[in-house]
C-alpha positions in Angstrom: -0.2 -0.1 0.0 1.0 3.6 -0.5 2.3 6.0 2.4 0.5 8.8 0.7 -2.3 9.8 -1.6 -2.6 12.3 -4.1 -5.8 14.9 -3.9 -5.5 17.2 -7.0 -2.1 18.3 -7.1 -1.4 17.7 -3.3 0.5 14.9 -1.9 -0.9 13.9 1.8 0.9 11.3 3.5 -1.8 8.6 5.0 -0.4 9.1 8.7 -1.2 12.8 8.4 -4.9 12.0 7.6 -7.4 12.3 10.7 -10.8 11.7 8.6 -12.3 11.4 5.8 -15.8 12.4 5.4 -18.1 11.1 2.4 -20.4 13.6 0.6 -21.9 11.9 -2.5 -19.6 11.2 -5.0 -17.1 13.4 -3.2 -14.8 13.0 -0.1 -13.7 15.5 2.3 -10.3 14.7 3.8 -9.4 16.3 7.1 -5.5 16.4 8.1 -3.7 16.8 11.3 -2.7 20.4 10.6 -6.6 21.2 9.8 -6.6 21.3 6.3 -9.6 19.9 4.2 -9.0 18.5 0.9 -12.0 17.7 -1.6 -11.5 14.5 -3.6 -13.6 13.5 -6.4 -13.3 9.9 -4.8 -15.7 8.2 -2.6 -15.5 7.0 0.4 -16.1 3.3 -0.6 -12.8 4.0 -2.7 -10.9 5.1 0.3 -12.2 2.5 2.6 -11.4 -0.3 -0.1 -8.0 1.4 -0.4 -7.2 1.6 3.2 -8.7 -1.7 4.3 -9.4 -2.1 8.0 -6.0 -2.2 9.5 -5.5 1.9 9.8 -9.0 3.2 9.2 -12.2 2.3 10.8 -15.7 3.2 9.3 -17.9 4.2 12.1 -20.9 5.3 9.8 -21.8 5.2 6.4 -20.5 8.6 6.2 -17.0 8.6 7.7 -13.9 6.8 8.0 -11.6 7.4 10.8 -7.7 6.8 11.3 -7.3 5.0 14.2 -4.5 6.7 15.5 -6.4 9.8 15.7 -8.7 8.4 18.0 -8.6 9.9 21.8 -11.8 8.2 23.3 -14.7 6.2 22.5 -18.1 6.3 23.9 -20.1 3.3 23.3 -22.8 4.1 25.7 -24.3 7.4 26.0 -23.1 9.4 22.9 -22.0 6.7 20.7 -19.4 8.5 19.2 -15.5 8.8 18.6 -13.4 11.9 19.9 -10.4 12.6 17.8 -7.2 14.4 18.6 -8.4 17.6 17.0 -11.7 17.6 19.2 -13.8 16.3 16.5 -16.8 14.0 17.4 -17.7 11.5 14.8 -20.8 9.3 15.7 -21.0 5.6 15.5 -24.2 4.0 13.6 -26.3 1.9 15.6 -25.3 -1.2 13.5 -21.7 -0.5 13.9 -21.5 0.0 17.6 -21.2 -3.6 18.6 -18.5 -4.6 15.9 -16.6 -1.6 16.8 -16.7 -2.5 20.6 -15.5 -5.9 19.8 -12.8 -4.7 17.6 -11.6 -2.5 20.1 -11.9 -5.0 23.1 -9.7 -7.5 20.9 -6.6 -5.1 20.4 
């Protein structure tokens, strides 16, 4: 797997990506330094490209870098808190699989 992706004319190291949000046929890539890059690739494309090792998919519209996670709340808010303070909601269908994944790590 490549160590970086190219978005337009910008080369982004995968380790710098915190979150990818899907918006229809486009994806917004949020990096550690706060940049937001728009890609014409779908979230499904990035999910298949990164696999399940580096990134998790807590909902239909988000792909999160596991190394960027600060806290996961499986009970009340059902959300993931990232290092930049963003809260990403976990869909009802993904609560149990994510809990099992993180208990096994």
